[in-house]
N, C-alpha and C positions, 0 to 999 in steps of 0.2 A: 567569652572567648569566641573568636571566629570559628564557625563550624568546621571548616576544612583544615584548620590548624590543630584540631583536637584529635589525638589518636593517629591512626593511619588510614590513608585513602588510596584506593587502587581503582583503575578502570581499564576496560578493553572494548573494542568494537563488538557489536553483536554479529551473529553469523546467519547465513542462509536467508530464509524468507523474512526475517525480522529486520534486515538492513534497510528495507523501504519504509520502515515505521519507527525505528529507534536508532539513535546515534551510538549509544554505548550502554554497557552494564557496568555499574560501579559498586564497590563495597567500602563502607566506612566503619571501621572498628574503633570504638571509643576506649580510652584507657580504663583499666579496672579500678584504679583509685577514683574516688568520687570527683567529678568535675563540675564546675559551675555551669549555669545555663549557657548554651551556645547561640551565637547569632548567625542566622542564615541570611545571606545578602541576596537581593534580586539578581537573577541571571536570565530571565525571559523564558525559562524552561518549565516544562511539566514533566513530572516523574511518577512512575509507578514504583512504590516502595514496599518492601517487606520489613516490618519492624515489630518487635515484641510479639511475634507469632501471628501477626495479622498483615494483610495487604491494604494499602491505602493509595490514594492519588494525592500528590502534593501539587497543588495548583500554582500558577505563576504569581509571584509576589510583586506588590507595588512598592513596598517599603521593607526595610530589614525586619526579620521575624525571629522571635526568641523561641527556641525549642529546649525543652527540659527532658533529657534522655537518661536512662539508667546507666550507672557506671558499668563499663564493660559491654555495653550494648553493641550489637552488630546490625547495621542497616544495609540491605541490598536494594539497589535501585536500577531501574531501566528508564533511560532518558528518551522521551519521545522526540522524534524529528520535528523541526519547526512546522507548525500547522497540522501535525498528524494526530494529535490527541483527541480532537473533537470527534473524529470518525470512530475511534475506539470506545468513547464514552457515550456517544449518542446525544450530546448536548453541547452548546457553544462553550468555548473555553472561558468566556466571561463569567460563566456560572461557577467556575472553580477558582477564581482569583482570590488570593489571600486565604485559601481554605485547605484543610487536610480532610479528605473525604474517604470513609471506608469503601474499599472496592466492592463490597457487598451491595452497595447502593446501585451499582451498575451491572454486576454479574450475578448477584444473588448467592445461592448456595454454592455455586461453582467457585466463587472467590474463597469461601471457607475451606473447600476441599483442597484447592491449590496451596493455600497458606498452611494447612495442616501437613500436607505432603512435604512442603519446604521445611517446616519446623522439625520434621522427623529425620531430615537428612543428617548423615553422619558427620559432615564437615561443611565448610562454607562453599567449597567447589561443587559438592553435590546439591547444595541448596540453590546455587545459581542455575545449575543445569535443570533442576526441577521446575523452576519458574520459567526458564527459557523454553523448555519443552511445552509447557502449558500455553505460553504466548504463541509459539510456533503453530500449535494446533488451531488456535483461534484466528491467526493472521489471514488465512484465505477468505474468511467471511467478512473482513473489514474493507469498506470502500476505500478507494484511493483518495488521498487528500488533494486539496485544490492546488493545481500547478501554479495558478496566479499568485497564491499566497506564499508558496515556496519561492517564487521569483521575487516577490516583495521582500522577503527576508534577506535574500541574497543582495538585493539592491541596498537595503538598509545597512547590511554588514559592510558594504563597500563605501557607502556614504554619498550624500548628495553633492553634485559639483559645486564649487565655490560660487556664491552669489545666488544659488537656487533655493527657493523656499521649499521645505521638505515635502509637504503634502501636495501642493500643485505639481511638483516634479514627479513624485511617486504616481499620482493619478494619471499624469500624462504618459509615463513609461508603461503603465499597465492598461492604458485605454479604459479607465474607469472614471466615473464621476467621483468627486471628493466624498459625497455622502455614501456612495456604495463602498468606496475604499475604507472608510471608517467602520462601516457595518461589518465588512468582511474581516477586518483586523480584529474587531471585538470577538467575532466567532472563532477565528483561527488562533489568536494569540492571547486573548483575554483583555487587551487594552489597545489603545490607539497607536498610530505610527510614531508620534512624538515621544510617548512614554517608552515604547520599545527601543527607539533610537537612543534615548538616554541610557537605558539599561545596557545596550550593546556597547556603548562608549565606556561605561563603567567596567564591563567584562573585559574590555581591551586594555585596561590599565595593567601595569606591571604587577605580577602575582606576588606582592610583598604585603605582609600583614600591616606594617606601619602605614603604607600608602592607602590601603583600603580603610583602615581605621580613621585616617585623616578625612576621607570623603564621608564616611558614615557620621563622623562628628559634625561635619558641615550640614549634612541633610537634617540631622536631628535638631540642630540649633535653630535653623530658620523654618523648620516644619514644611519646607516646600516640596519634599519628596522628589528627588532626582532632578532638581532644577539647577544644580551646580553645573558649571560649564565643563564639558568633557574635552578630550583630545581634539585637535583640529580635524581629524578624520578617523572615523571608527575603523577598527581592524577586525576582520572576522576571526573569532577564536577557533581553535581546533574543535573537532566534533564533540569532544567531551569537555571542552573549555580549558584544557591545560596542555602544557607542552614540555613534559619532562621525559627524558630518555628512559627506555625500559630497563637499561642495564643498571639503573640505580636501585632496583628492587634488591633488598638485602637478602643474604643467604638465610635460609630457615623460614622464609615466608611460605604461606600455603601454596600447594602445587595444584596440578590439574587445571580446572577451568579458570582458576584465579591466577595462574602463573604468569599470564600475559597482562594482568592489570598493572597500570602504570602509576607511580607515585605522584602526588601533587607536586607542583613546581617548587613550593617552599617546604622545608623539612617539618615533619610532624613533631619531632623532638629536637631540642637544641644540640648543636655539635659543640662539644667543649673546646674544640680547636679553633673556633671562630668567635669573633667578637659580636656583641649585640648589633653593632652597626653593619657587620657583614651579613648578619641574619636578616636584616631588613626591619628590625624593631621587634617589639613585644606584641604578640598576637592576643594578649589578654585585654578584654574590653574594660576600660575604667568604670568604676561603679556609677559615677555621675552620667556617663554616656549610656550605660546599661539602663539607667532609670529613664532617660529621655527616649531611648529606643522602645522601652516598654510602653511609654505614652503613645508613641507613633503606632504601636502594634494593636492598640485598642480600637 
């Protein structure tokens, strides 16, 4: 099952000093009945996540990744702004690619204390606030991320002009040599310009499970990892990657810090009043595709 189609997903922008470092905070609540492994698709992002009572860094993925989470699990995530994570972690983003790393590796005992405080929170809203407060206290000591790499991300999100080769165009726009451009991309994003460009193209696809599964199937069949052609021009996704109106939050959802979290663009549970075609297809990953994705994930 595609990760964001399992259970409920909400997000909202971060506040105050964190706005220079993170795009959003999100909460993903999995259904209590046991669920099959979920597939996390590449989105070019690095997240700081609270899960199962511990904090971890979810590095940028190059290929679909399978996650096995407990039924009813709640994941709280803070999504780093493009090129911002390296300054918080003290190492190049390339060292986190395709990895899930305990935050203790970077913060030591402080990471355990923050995770324990969040775990003791009385509800999800209080848990979000606990982590947000810890990040806010740390933010003033974090160096500013490179403005040239932020500009590079914006250029990629817009797309190269027709007929322009991507890397020479980017290098020219940023007044960098191609070698320096690739080195800085590895440090800031975890992979090179062409890979990030393909991932942004994928992120710009319509948010329908059927469409995404079609692309995932193509990647896994030829093993080429994001070499499938994308839209003719990438479109910059919203800060959190989704574009659903806040008024779709159902009555009875958690209040407080989570009240402004927005639902994912496609529904987490089927609407009996709509056909499967209206729903955009089934978000369940076929067993054969799951097997091929597992092979890519090794």
